[in-house]
C-alpha positions as CSV (number, residue, x, y, z in Angstrom):
1,M,124.7,114.5,109.5
2,R,124.9,114.0,113.1
3,M,126.6,111.6,114.8
4,T,124.5,109.3,116.3
5,D,122.4,106.0,116.4
6,R,120.2,107.0,114.1
7,P,118.9,110.3,112.3
8,H,116.9,112.6,113.9
9,I,113.7,113.4,111.6
10,A,111.4,116.3,111.8
11,A,108.3,116.7,109.3
12,L,107.6,119.8,108.0
13,I,103.1,120.2,106.9
14,V,102.8,123.8,104.6
15,A,99.0,124.3,105.5
16,A,99.1,127.7,104.5
17,G,97.5,128.0,101.5
18,K,93.6,128.7,100.4
19,G,93.0,126.0,98.7
20,E,90.2,128.1,96.7
21,R,90.2,125.4,94.0
22,A,88.5,122.7,96.2
23,G,85.3,124.7,97.0
24,G,83.8,125.4,100.5
25,D,83.7,128.1,102.5
26,M,87.2,127.4,104.4
27,P,90.8,126.3,103.0
28,K,90.4,122.2,101.9
29,Q,93.4,121.4,104.4
30,Y,90.7,122.2,107.0
31,R,88.3,121.0,105.8
32,M,86.2,117.6,107.0
33,F,87.2,114.5,105.2
34,R,86.4,110.7,106.4
35,G,85.4,111.8,110.1
36,K,88.6,114.4,110.4
37,P,89.8,117.3,108.5
38,V,92.2,117.1,105.7
39,L,95.3,118.4,108.1
40,A,94.7,115.7,110.9
41,H,94.9,113.0,108.2
42,A,98.3,114.5,107.3
43,I,99.8,114.3,110.6
44,D,98.1,112.0,111.9
45,A,100.2,109.6,108.8
46,L,103.4,110.8,109.3
47,A,103.4,110.5,113.4
48,A,102.6,106.7,112.3
49,Y,106.0,107.0,111.4
50,P,108.0,105.7,114.6
51,M,111.2,107.4,113.6
52,I,109.7,110.9,113.3
53,D,110.7,112.8,116.0
54,A,109.1,116.3,115.5
55,I,106.0,117.5,113.4
56,R,105.6,121.3,112.9
57,V,102.7,122.9,110.7
58,V,103.4,125.9,108.5
59,I,100.0,128.0,108.2
60,G,98.4,131.2,107.2
61,P,98.5,134.3,109.3
62,D,94.4,134.3,109.8
63,Q,94.6,130.3,110.1
64,E,95.1,129.5,113.8
65,D,91.3,129.1,115.2
66,A,91.3,126.6,111.9
67,Y,94.4,125.1,112.5
68,R,93.7,124.7,116.5
69,D,90.0,122.8,115.9
70,A,91.7,120.4,113.4
71,I,94.8,119.1,115.2
72,A,92.7,118.8,118.5
73,E,95.0,117.1,120.9
74,R,98.0,115.7,118.8
75,S,101.2,116.1,119.8
76,V,102.6,118.8,117.4
77,A,105.5,121.4,117.6
78,A,104.1,125.0,118.0
79,H,102.7,126.5,114.2
80,V,104.8,128.7,112.1
81,I,102.9,131.1,110.1
82,G,103.6,131.3,106.7
83,G,104.6,133.7,104.1
84,E,103.3,135.1,100.8
85,T,104.3,132.0,98.9
86,R,104.8,128.4,99.3
87,Q,108.6,128.9,99.1
88,E,108.5,131.6,102.2
89,S,106.2,129.8,104.0
90,V,108.4,126.9,104.0
91,R,111.7,128.6,104.9
92,N,109.5,130.4,107.4
93,G,108.9,126.5,109.0
94,L,112.9,125.6,108.2
95,E,114.0,128.5,109.9
96,A,111.6,127.3,113.0
97,I,113.6,123.8,113.2
98,A,116.3,125.4,112.9
99,A,115.9,127.0,115.9
100,D,114.7,124.8,117.9
101,G,118.1,122.8,116.8
102,G,117.7,121.9,113.9
103,A,117.7,118.2,112.3
104,D,119.4,115.9,109.7
105,I,116.3,114.9,107.9
106,V,113.6,117.1,107.2
107,L,110.5,115.7,105.3
108,I,108.6,118.7,103.6
109,H,104.9,117.6,102.8
110,D,101.6,118.9,101.6
111,A,98.7,119.4,104.2
112,A,96.3,118.2,101.1
113,R,98.1,114.9,100.9
114,P,96.1,113.2,103.9
115,F,97.5,109.5,103.0
116,T,101.5,108.6,103.2
117,P,102.2,105.2,102.9
118,I,105.7,104.2,105.5
119,T,106.8,102.5,102.9
120,V,107.0,105.7,101.0
121,I,108.7,107.5,103.8
122,D,111.2,104.0,103.9
123,R,112.1,104.9,100.0
124,L,113.3,108.4,100.3
125,I,115.2,107.7,103.9
126,A,117.0,105.0,102.3
127,A,117.6,107.3,99.0
128,L,119.1,110.4,101.4
129,G,122.3,107.5,102.0
130,T,123.8,108.4,99.0
131,D,121.7,111.6,97.6
132,P,121.0,114.8,100.1
133,G,117.7,115.2,98.5
134,A,114.8,112.2,97.7
135,I,111.0,112.7,96.2
136,P,108.1,110.3,95.3
137,A,107.2,110.3,92.1
138,L,105.0,108.5,89.9
139,P,105.2,107.5,85.8
140,V,102.9,109.5,83.8
141,V,100.3,106.8,82.7
142,D,98.4,109.1,80.2
143,S,99.1,110.4,76.9
144,L,100.4,113.9,76.9
145,A,100.6,116.7,73.9
146,R,101.7,120.2,73.7
147,T,98.3,122.7,73.2
148,D,99.8,122.9,69.4
149,G,98.9,119.1,69.0
150,S,101.9,117.7,69.0
151,T,102.9,114.5,71.9
152,V,105.2,113.8,74.0
153,D,107.3,110.9,74.9
154,R,105.8,110.3,78.6
155,S,108.4,108.1,79.2
156,E,110.8,111.1,79.9
157,F,108.2,112.6,82.8
158,V,106.8,111.7,86.4
159,T,104.6,114.0,88.3
160,I,106.3,114.7,91.5
161,Q,104.4,113.8,94.7
162,T,105.5,115.2,98.8
163,P,106.8,114.5,101.1
164,Q,110.5,115.3,99.9
165,A,112.5,114.5,102.0
166,F,116.5,116.3,102.0
167,R,119.1,116.4,104.8
168,F,118.4,119.6,106.9
169,D,121.2,121.5,106.3
170,V,121.1,121.2,102.9
171,I,117.8,122.3,101.8
172,L,118.2,125.5,104.9
173,A,121.3,126.4,102.9
174,A,119.4,126.1,99.7
175,H,116.0,128.1,100.9
176,R,118.4,130.9,102.3
177,D,120.5,131.3,98.9
178,W,116.7,131.4,96.7
179,T,116.9,134.7,94.7
180,A,114.6,133.9,91.9
181,P,112.0,136.0,91.3
182,E,110.2,133.4,90.0
183,P,107.7,131.0,92.5
184,A,110.1,127.4,92.8
185,T,107.3,124.8,91.8
186,D,108.6,122.8,95.2
187,D,111.4,122.2,97.1
188,A,113.7,120.0,94.9
189,A,113.8,122.7,92.0
190,I,115.5,124.7,94.7
191,A,117.7,122.0,95.8
192,R,118.8,121.7,92.1
193,A,118.9,125.2,91.8
194,A,121.6,125.6,94.6
195,G,123.6,122.5,93.0
196,H,122.4,119.6,95.1
197,R,121.5,116.1,93.0
198,V,117.9,115.1,94.3
199,A,117.0,111.5,94.1
200,V,113.8,110.0,92.4
201,A,112.6,107.3,94.5
202,E,108.8,105.2,93.9
203,G,105.5,107.2,95.1
204,D,102.3,105.9,96.1
205,P,99.0,106.7,94.0
206,A,97.8,106.9,97.7
207,L,99.7,110.7,98.1
208,K,97.4,112.0,95.8
209,K,96.2,115.6,96.1
210,I,93.4,116.8,97.2
211,T,92.7,119.4,94.7
212,F,89.4,120.0,93.3
213,A,85.8,119.7,95.3
214,E,85.3,116.1,93.4
215,D,88.6,115.1,95.2
216,F,87.0,115.0,98.5
217,A,85.6,111.6,96.8
218,M,89.0,110.0,96.3
219,P,88.5,106.3,97.4
220,S,90.4,105.4,100.4
221,P,93.7,103.7,99.9
222,P,93.7,99.6,100.0
223,I,93.8,98.5,103.9
224,T,97.0,96.0,104.3
225,R,96.6,93.7,107.8
226,T,99.1,91.9,109.8
227,G,98.3,89.1,112.5
228,L,100.5,87.3,115.0
229,G,99.3,83.9,116.3
230,Y,101.2,81.8,118.9
231,D,100.4,78.5,120.0
232,V,101.7,75.4,122.0
233,H,101.3,71.6,122.4
234,A,102.6,69.2,124.9
235,F,103.9,65.9,123.9
236,G,102.2,62.6,124.8
237,D,102.2,58.9,123.8
238,G,102.4,58.1,120.2
239,D,104.6,57.8,116.9
240,H,104.2,60.9,115.2
241,V,103.3,64.4,115.1
242,W,101.8,66.9,112.3
243,L,103.2,70.0,112.0
244,C,102.3,72.3,109.4
245,G,100.2,70.3,107.4
246,V,102.9,67.4,107.5
247,E,103.0,64.0,109.3
248,I,106.6,63.2,110.8
249,P,107.2,60.1,112.2
250,H,108.7,61.0,116.0
251,D,108.7,58.9,119.4
252,R,106.0,61.0,121.0
253,A,103.0,62.7,119.0
254,L,101.5,66.4,120.1
255,A,98.7,66.2,122.8
256,G,95.7,68.1,121.7
257,H,91.5,67.9,121.0
258,S,92.3,68.6,117.6
259,D,95.5,66.9,115.6
260,A,97.2,69.6,117.8
261,D,99.2,70.8,114.7
262,V,100.6,73.6,116.1
263,G,102.3,75.4,113.6
264,L,99.0,75.5,111.5
265,H,96.6,76.8,114.8
266,A,99.5,79.2,115.2
267,L,98.9,80.4,111.2
268,T,94.8,80.4,112.0
269,D,95.3,82.4,114.4
270,A,97.4,84.7,113.2
271,I,94.9,85.6,110.0
272,L,92.4,85.4,112.6
273,G,94.2,88.5,114.3
274,A,94.4,90.1,110.6
275,L,90.8,90.0,110.2
276,G,89.6,91.1,113.7
277,D,87.9,87.5,114.4
278,G,89.1,86.4,117.7
279,D,90.8,83.5,117.8
280,I,91.4,79.4,117.0
281,G,88.9,78.9,120.2
282,D,86.3,81.1,119.6
283,H,85.7,79.0,116.3
284,F,86.4,76.0,117.0
285,P,86.0,75.4,121.1
286,P,87.9,72.3,122.2
287,S,84.6,71.4,124.1
288,D,82.6,70.7,121.1
289,P,83.4,66.7,120.2
290,Q,82.9,67.3,116.5
291,W,86.4,68.3,116.2
292,K,88.1,65.9,118.3
293,G,90.7,64.5,116.0
294,A,90.1,66.5,113.4
295,P,93.0,67.8,110.8
296,S,94.0,71.1,111.3
297,H,93.8,72.0,107.6
298,R,90.2,72.3,108.2
299,F,91.2,75.4,110.7
300,L,93.2,77.1,108.2
301,E,90.3,76.8,105.7
302,H,87.8,78.0,107.6
303,A,90.4,81.2,108.0
304,R,91.4,81.4,104.3
305,D,87.8,81.4,103.3
306,L,86.4,84.0,106.5
307,A,89.6,86.5,104.5
308,T,88.4,85.7,101.0
309,A,84.1,86.4,102.1
310,R,85.9,89.7,103.6
311,A,87.3,90.9,100.5
312,M,91.0,90.3,101.9
313,T,93.5,88.7,100.0
314,I,96.4,86.8,102.1
315,H,99.7,88.6,100.5
316,H,102.2,86.6,103.0
317,V,102.4,84.1,106.2
318,D,105.9,83.1,108.4
319,V,105.5,80.5,110.9
320,T,108.2,79.7,113.4
321,L,108.4,76.6,114.9
322,I,110.3,76.1,118.4
323,C,111.2,72.9,118.9
324,E,114.5,70.4,120.4
325,A,113.3,67.5,118.0
326,P,112.1,67.0,115.1
327,K,114.8,68.1,112.5
328,I,112.4,70.9,111.1
329,G,114.8,71.3,108.2
330,P,114.1,67.8,106.0
331,H,110.6,68.9,106.0
332,R,110.3,72.5,105.6
333,A,109.8,72.5,102.1
334,A,107.0,69.9,102.1
335,M,105.6,72.4,104.7
336,R,106.1,75.4,102.5
337,S,104.1,73.3,99.7
338,R,101.6,72.1,101.9
339,I,100.6,75.4,103.9
340,A,100.7,77.4,100.3
341,E,98.3,74.5,98.9
342,I,95.6,74.9,101.5
343,L,95.8,79.1,101.2
344,A,95.7,78.8,97.7
345,I,98.7,81.0,97.7
346,P,102.0,81.1,95.6
347,E,104.7,78.7,97.9
348,K,106.9,81.9,97.6
349,S,104.6,84.1,99.8
350,V,105.3,81.5,102.5
351,S,107.9,81.2,105.1
352,V,108.7,78.2,107.2
353,K,111.4,78.5,109.8
354,A,112.6,76.4,112.8
355,T,114.7,77.4,115.9
356,T,115.8,76.0,119.6
357,T,115.4,77.7,123.1
358,E,119.2,76.1,123.4
359,K,118.1,73.6,125.9
360,L,115.9,76.4,127.8
361,G,112.1,76.1,129.1
362,F,109.4,73.6,128.2
363,T,111.1,73.2,124.7
364,G,114.4,73.0,125.6
365,R,113.6,69.8,127.7
366,G,111.4,68.6,125.1
367,E,108.1,68.5,126.2
368,G,106.0,70.1,123.7
369,I,106.6,72.1,120.4
370,A,105.7,75.8,120.4
371,A,105.0,77.8,116.8
372,Q,104.7,81.7,116.0
373,A,103.5,83.2,112.9
374,I,102.6,86.2,111.6
375,A,99.8,86.5,108.0
376,T,99.7,90.0,106.0
377,L,96.6,90.6,104.5
378,G,95.6,93.4,102.0
379,E,92.6,94.5,100.1
380,M,91.8,92.7,97.5
381,G,93.1,93.8,94.0
382,E,96.3,95.6,96.2
């Protein structure tokens, strides 16, 4: 690999097939699926990975019009015309990448797999730290039998998915050296035939390939949402503060319309943000007298109940308190426990941290406390 700050990663999408088993009047990669062509889904999924530097698509010789309609205004490199077999199509794509200056890593992906979780790409790239190739795979869950009825130990088998990741120079050379008369089943087989190790990384059910007409009715992958929250309260007169649901003795109190629990306020905003439902002020206006002095756990419970009503599970929350005083360390365990109790989630899914601003700014001058929070939510059952 090049000696750069990070590897140059190219993605090669193979879209040259006819896709006849899926039916329809055009190849499946160009058919509409949830509002856009299947190929567009595949491109968008890879484009969402920030470390991919270029995406190139291999298409059939008579597919230019369908291809242009499918990609619309998407930013991809010039398309490549494929060959008679998948192996020839992939090699044509690899040669085009090489002609453009090459890459350190290439992800070779089937256009008929519309959804690619970023976590799978992370696992593949990590595996290339020790092996020249890596493929995503899932264990076989159904019983297996030969055609004569004899059973097979399914623990010895996995189902292979794409994208498959390789060090670019390795897979290019392997394709150039491929001389077997039979078509290669996938690029990992070509790499292994050239004597290279190919690691097996954990795949994902979301990578299901569209093969038959009924596959166009496949369910969407589970949705994960992330929200951010930030809040600030100034100090006023008093002898205690509420932070993350815990009462802490202090020589001053935080000023606010409610109990001014800056940690729970930031966390409430984070959950509301993940739900796309405004902020705490929209749900509990400071101008409404009923919230004067109200305990902030009521706000957080409201956000929790909204998530439940929308079939979303709170997977993890993380709160950072920014202040010079009081000291958070002695109370952090109690804060985690209280947040877990309010949200009805495991304590291991709650993080509470604290930091200072090194005497800088209003928190550094001891004028108040700030908090920021992040919440990760997913569809129930995910």
